[in-house]
C-alpha positions as CSV (number, residue, x, y, z in Angstrom):
1,M,144.2,89.1,91.8
2,S,144.6,90.1,87.5
3,S,147.0,92.9,86.7
4,T,144.0,94.9,85.3
5,E,141.8,95.5,88.5
6,F,143.2,98.4,89.9
7,V,145.6,101.6,89.1
8,H,147.1,104.6,91.3
9,L,145.2,107.6,91.2
10,H,146.2,109.2,94.3
11,V,150.1,109.6,93.7
12,H,152.6,112.6,95.5
13,T,155.8,113.0,92.7
14,Q,158.5,115.2,93.5
15,Y,157.0,118.3,93.0
16,S,155.2,118.2,95.8
17,L,157.7,119.2,97.3
18,L,159.4,118.5,100.6
19,D,156.4,115.8,100.8
20,G,156.2,113.3,97.9
21,A,159.2,111.4,97.3
22,C,158.3,109.5,93.9
23,R,160.7,110.6,91.5
24,I,158.8,110.6,88.2
25,N,160.8,108.3,85.7
26,E,161.0,105.9,88.8
27,L,157.2,106.3,89.6
28,V,156.3,105.5,85.8
29,Q,158.7,102.4,85.9
30,K,157.3,100.7,88.8
31,A,153.9,101.1,87.4
32,V,155.4,99.3,84.0
33,S,156.6,96.6,86.0
34,M,153.5,95.9,87.9
35,N,151.1,95.6,84.3
36,M,149.6,98.8,85.3
37,T,148.2,100.5,82.2
38,A,147.3,103.8,83.6
39,L,148.8,106.0,86.2
40,A,147.2,109.3,88.1
41,M,149.6,112.2,89.1
42,T,147.9,114.6,92.2
43,D,150.6,117.0,94.0
44,H,149.4,119.1,96.2
45,G,148.6,122.2,95.0
46,N,150.7,122.3,92.1
47,M,150.9,121.2,88.3
48,F,154.4,121.6,88.1
49,G,155.7,118.3,87.2
50,A,152.6,117.8,84.6
51,V,154.4,117.8,81.4
52,D,157.9,115.8,82.9
53,F,154.8,113.2,84.1
54,Y,153.0,113.2,80.9
55,S,156.1,112.8,78.4
56,A,157.3,109.8,81.2
57,C,154.2,107.8,80.7
58,K,153.7,108.6,77.0
59,K,157.2,106.8,76.6
60,A,156.1,104.2,78.5
61,K,152.8,103.3,76.8
62,I,150.7,103.7,79.8
63,K,148.3,106.3,80.0
64,P,148.9,109.5,82.1
65,I,146.2,110.8,83.9
66,I,147.0,114.5,85.4
67,G,145.3,116.0,88.6
68,C,146.2,118.1,91.7
69,E,145.2,117.8,95.0
70,T,143.9,121.1,95.5
71,Y,143.3,122.5,98.8
72,I,139.5,124.0,99.0
73,T,138.8,126.8,101.7
74,P,135.1,126.7,103.0
75,G,134.5,130.6,102.5
76,S,136.1,132.8,99.7
77,R,139.8,132.3,98.5
78,H,140.5,135.8,98.9
79,E,139.4,136.3,102.4
80,K,143.4,136.0,104.7
81,N,142.1,134.9,107.7
82,T,140.7,131.7,107.4
83,D,141.7,129.3,110.4
84,Q,144.0,126.7,108.6
85,K,142.5,123.8,110.4
86,Q,139.9,124.5,108.1
87,I,141.5,124.5,105.4
88,C,140.5,121.0,103.3
89,H,142.1,118.4,100.2
90,L,140.1,117.8,97.3
91,T,141.7,115.9,94.8
92,L,140.7,116.4,90.8
93,L,141.5,114.9,87.8
94,A,141.1,116.0,84.2
95,A,139.1,114.0,82.4
96,D,139.6,115.3,78.6
97,N,141.1,119.1,77.7
98,T,138.6,120.9,78.7
99,G,139.4,119.7,82.0
100,Y,142.7,120.3,81.8
101,G,142.3,123.8,80.9
102,N,139.9,124.2,83.2
103,L,142.9,122.6,86.1
104,M,145.2,125.2,85.0
105,K,142.7,128.1,85.7
106,L,142.1,126.8,89.2
107,V,145.4,125.9,90.3
108,S,146.7,129.4,88.7
109,A,143.8,131.0,90.5
110,A,144.6,129.3,93.2
111,Y,148.1,130.9,93.5
112,I,147.6,134.3,92.3
113,E,143.7,134.7,94.0
114,G,143.5,132.6,96.7
115,F,147.5,132.0,98.3
116,Y,147.4,132.2,101.9
117,Y,149.7,129.9,103.5
118,K,148.9,127.8,101.0
119,P,147.4,128.0,97.5
120,R,144.3,127.8,97.7
121,I,140.3,127.6,95.7
122,D,137.0,127.8,96.9
123,K,133.7,126.3,95.4
124,E,132.7,129.3,93.8
125,I,135.2,129.2,91.3
126,L,135.3,125.2,91.4
127,A,131.9,125.5,90.3
128,S,132.6,127.6,87.4
129,H,135.7,125.7,86.0
130,A,134.1,121.6,87.0
131,A,133.5,120.9,83.4
132,G,136.1,118.1,82.0
133,L,136.8,117.5,86.0
134,I,136.7,114.1,88.0
135,G,136.3,114.8,92.0
136,T,137.0,112.4,94.8
137,S,136.8,113.2,98.2
138,G,139.8,112.8,99.3
139,C,142.1,111.7,101.9
140,L,141.5,112.1,105.8
141,K,141.6,116.1,105.5
142,G,139.4,116.1,102.7
143,E,136.3,118.1,103.7
144,V,133.9,114.8,103.8
145,C,136.0,113.1,105.9
146,S,136.6,116.0,108.5
147,H,133.1,116.2,108.8
148,L,133.3,112.5,109.7
149,L,136.4,112.6,112.3
150,R,134.0,115.0,114.8
151,G,131.3,113.0,113.8
152,N,129.3,114.6,112.1
153,F,127.7,112.2,109.9
154,E,125.1,115.1,108.3
155,S,127.0,117.8,107.3
156,A,129.6,115.2,105.5
157,L,126.4,113.9,103.6
158,R,125.4,117.6,102.5
159,T,129.3,117.9,101.3
160,A,129.3,115.3,99.5
161,D,125.7,116.1,97.8
162,E,126.9,119.3,97.0
163,Y,130.6,118.2,95.3
164,R,127.8,115.8,93.3
165,Q,125.9,118.8,91.7
166,I,129.0,120.9,91.2
167,F,130.8,118.6,88.8
168,P,129.3,116.8,85.5
169,K,127.5,113.7,86.4
170,G,128.9,111.0,87.2
171,N,131.9,113.0,88.2
172,Y,132.6,112.6,91.6
173,Y,133.8,109.7,93.2
174,I,134.0,108.7,97.5
175,E,137.0,108.1,98.1
176,V,138.4,105.0,100.5
177,M,142.2,104.4,101.7
178,D,143.2,101.8,104.3
179,H,146.9,102.9,105.7
180,G,146.0,100.7,109.0
181,L,144.4,104.3,110.3
182,S,142.0,103.8,113.2
183,E,140.7,107.0,111.7
184,Q,140.3,105.7,107.9
185,K,138.4,102.6,109.6
186,H,136.1,104.8,111.1
187,V,135.2,107.0,108.5
188,N,135.5,104.0,105.7
189,V,132.2,102.4,107.1
190,Q,130.4,105.7,106.7
191,L,132.0,106.4,103.8
192,V,130.1,103.5,101.9
193,Q,127.1,104.9,103.5
194,I,127.7,108.2,102.3
195,A,128.0,106.6,98.9
196,E,125.1,104.3,98.8
197,R,122.8,107.1,100.5
198,L,123.7,109.7,97.6
199,G,124.2,107.0,95.1
200,L,127.8,107.7,94.5
201,P,130.6,105.3,93.1
202,L,133.3,104.5,95.4
203,I,137.4,104.4,94.4
204,A,140.2,103.0,96.5
205,T,143.2,104.7,96.2
206,N,146.7,104.6,98.4
207,D,147.6,108.1,98.4
208,V,150.9,107.3,97.4
209,H,153.9,109.6,98.9
210,Y,157.2,107.2,98.4
211,I,157.2,104.1,95.7
212,E,158.9,101.3,97.9
213,H,157.8,100.4,101.2
214,Q,161.4,100.3,102.5
215,Q,161.4,104.1,101.8
216,S,159.3,105.2,104.4
217,T,162.1,106.3,106.7
218,A,163.6,108.3,104.4
219,H,159.9,109.6,104.0
220,E,160.2,111.0,107.5
221,I,163.7,112.4,106.8
222,L,161.8,114.4,103.9
223,L,159.5,115.4,106.6
224,C,161.5,116.5,109.2
225,V,163.6,118.8,106.5
226,Q,160.1,120.5,105.4
227,T,159.0,121.3,108.8
228,Q,163.1,122.0,110.3
229,A,162.7,119.4,112.4
230,S,164.8,116.3,113.8
231,M,163.9,112.9,113.9
232,Q,165.0,113.1,117.5
233,D,162.5,115.3,118.3
234,P,159.5,113.3,119.9
235,N,156.9,115.9,118.0
236,H,158.5,115.2,114.4
237,M,155.7,115.4,111.7
238,K,155.6,112.1,110.5
239,F,152.6,109.8,108.9
240,G,151.0,107.5,110.9
241,T,151.9,104.3,109.6
242,D,154.4,102.8,106.7
243,Q,151.8,101.8,104.3
244,F,151.7,105.3,101.7
245,Y,153.8,103.3,99.4
246,F,153.1,101.9,96.0
247,K,151.4,99.3,96.3
248,S,150.9,96.3,94.0
249,Q,146.9,95.0,93.0
250,I,147.5,92.4,95.3
251,E,148.0,94.2,98.2
252,M,145.6,96.6,97.5
253,G,142.8,93.4,96.7
254,A,143.8,92.6,100.3
255,N,143.0,95.8,101.9
256,F,139.9,96.6,99.8
257,V,138.3,92.5,99.4
258,H,135.5,94.1,101.1
259,L,135.1,96.4,98.5
260,P,136.0,95.2,94.7
261,Q,133.8,97.6,92.8
262,A,136.0,100.8,94.7
263,L,138.9,98.9,93.5
264,A,137.5,98.2,89.6
265,N,136.2,101.8,89.5
266,T,139.8,102.5,89.5
267,L,140.0,101.3,85.9
268,T,136.7,103.4,85.3
269,V,138.2,106.5,86.1
270,A,141.1,105.4,84.3
271,E,139.2,104.9,80.8
272,Q,137.2,108.3,81.1
273,C,140.6,110.4,81.7
274,N,141.8,110.8,77.9
275,V,143.8,114.4,78.1
276,T,146.2,114.4,74.8
277,L,149.1,117.4,75.1
278,D,150.6,118.6,71.6
279,F,154.2,119.5,71.5
280,S,154.4,120.1,68.1
281,Q,153.2,124.1,68.6
282,Y,153.9,126.7,70.5
283,H,150.8,127.8,73.3
284,L,151.6,131.5,73.2
285,P,149.1,133.6,75.6
286,L,147.6,136.6,72.8
287,Y,148.9,140.2,73.5
288,V,145.8,142.5,73.0
289,P,147.4,146.1,72.1
290,P,145.9,149.5,72.5
291,D,143.9,151.5,70.8
292,G,142.7,148.3,68.4
293,L,145.8,147.5,67.1
294,T,147.0,144.2,65.8
295,P,149.8,142.7,67.6
296,T,152.1,143.1,64.9
297,D,151.4,146.9,63.7
298,Y,151.9,147.7,68.1
299,L,155.3,145.9,67.4
300,K,156.4,147.8,64.7
301,E,155.0,151.0,66.5
302,L,157.7,150.3,69.2
303,C,160.3,149.1,67.1
304,A,159.6,152.3,65.3
305,K,159.6,154.6,68.4
306,G,162.6,152.4,69.7
307,M,164.9,152.9,66.4
308,I,164.6,156.8,66.9
309,T,165.3,156.6,70.8
310,R,168.1,154.2,70.6
311,F,169.8,155.3,67.4
312,G,168.5,159.4,66.8
313,Q,167.3,158.6,63.5
314,T,167.2,155.0,60.9
315,S,169.1,154.2,57.9
316,P,168.5,151.7,54.7
317,E,170.8,149.5,56.7
318,L,168.8,149.7,59.7
319,E,165.3,149.2,58.1
320,K,166.3,145.8,56.1
321,R,167.5,144.2,59.3
322,L,164.4,144.9,60.8
323,A,162.0,144.4,58.1
324,H,164.0,140.7,58.0
325,E,163.3,140.5,61.9
326,L,159.6,141.4,62.0
327,T,159.3,139.3,59.5
328,T,160.7,136.4,61.0
329,I,158.9,136.7,64.1
330,E,155.8,137.0,62.3
331,D,156.4,134.1,60.3
332,M,157.3,132.2,63.3
333,G,154.4,133.4,65.5
334,F,156.3,135.1,68.1
335,V,154.8,138.6,67.8
336,S,152.6,137.8,71.0
337,Y,156.3,137.1,72.9
338,F,157.9,139.5,71.8
339,L,154.8,142.1,73.3
340,I,154.9,140.3,76.2
341,V,158.4,140.1,77.2
342,W,158.7,144.1,76.2
343,D,155.3,144.5,78.4
344,F,157.1,142.9,81.5
345,I,160.9,144.5,81.0
346,N,159.5,147.8,80.5
347,Y,157.3,147.5,83.7
348,A,160.6,146.7,85.3
349,K,162.4,149.4,84.5
350,T,159.3,152.2,84.9
351,K,159.4,151.2,88.4
352,G,162.7,150.5,89.4
353,I,163.2,146.7,89.4
354,P,166.7,145.7,87.9
355,V,167.1,143.6,84.8
356,G,170.0,142.1,83.2
357,P,171.4,143.5,79.9
358,G,170.2,140.6,78.1
359,R,171.9,137.1,76.9
360,G,171.6,133.9,74.5
361,S,170.4,134.6,71.1
362,A,167.8,137.7,72.2
363,A,171.0,139.4,72.7
364,G,172.0,139.8,68.2
365,S,168.0,140.7,68.3
366,L,167.4,144.0,66.8
367,V,164.1,144.1,67.7
368,S,165.1,142.8,71.3
369,F,167.3,146.3,71.5
370,L,164.7,148.8,70.1
371,L,161.9,147.1,72.5
372,G,165.0,147.4,75.2
373,I,164.2,143.7,76.3
374,T,168.3,143.9,75.8
375,D,171.1,146.6,76.1
376,L,173.5,145.4,73.4
377,D,173.8,146.8,70.2
378,P,173.6,144.2,68.0
């Protein structure tokens, strides 16, 4: 098999906390050593490593594919009484910058609105933020496979069709894995049938949790740390086999010799994914002031009030210093940033939440002092 017929699209880095054991730099170098042209990151429920991963891939001249293995609940994400066994995995990949933005919104909502033991989304919010995303049926804990493991092929078929309709046309894949688990061999035959029935493409993945084969024991110890268990405990959490490592194209080809298209489709997905991150500019939220004021006018108003609060009166020296700082802040595009920091510091102080007196260069800012962000008179 040539080195261009497969890339890994289901990978857990160190940011899948106490579960993924792939350090990003080592992971990327492994992909480079195997002449892979692209690599995905699909951490559990989060995108904490997105920027580190993107930067490392770009430096190594391979395509970064940013994704997330989300937790999806069968009901509403707002319900906090869901049986944890009903929570399923759903792998999402950002195809473009629209998809990247939607993925961030979904992951944020999973924590802010859906958190219950795990950060959860539901199909309602997924459907409203599916643009630019590629979805896959996932691992044995995916919803489609969960139905198959319970012997309910028709439910699995309906679920796959539901996801097919949620994602943009052609952006939902049936995912097959083979780690030597009997359950996988059982469902893979049916997954192929579902793909044929619904006209869905297949992709082969390896659910990578560690880089080298011999690291399986170290990964098992990591799981013990996560679950506060001992390796001597016969019931401690562990994966069913030692095959969850970064396999080569040849190894994946041997596993899926009967499904060559599932391997080739990993390249198709990689070609679909073209997220670009621009680090040359700041991406700050826009603060919306009350009473129709512009952020700049509101910042000036708060500073004027702060001048009286802090000093009792103003002076030419203070006015000159304030004007210089406000001009600098506006020219740098940091007006909303100062207002946002003022907002949460002010909230904390009004609610009796302790905050520090200020540190670093901010402690030398008159604006910070007038806003109450710092308590040090510069």
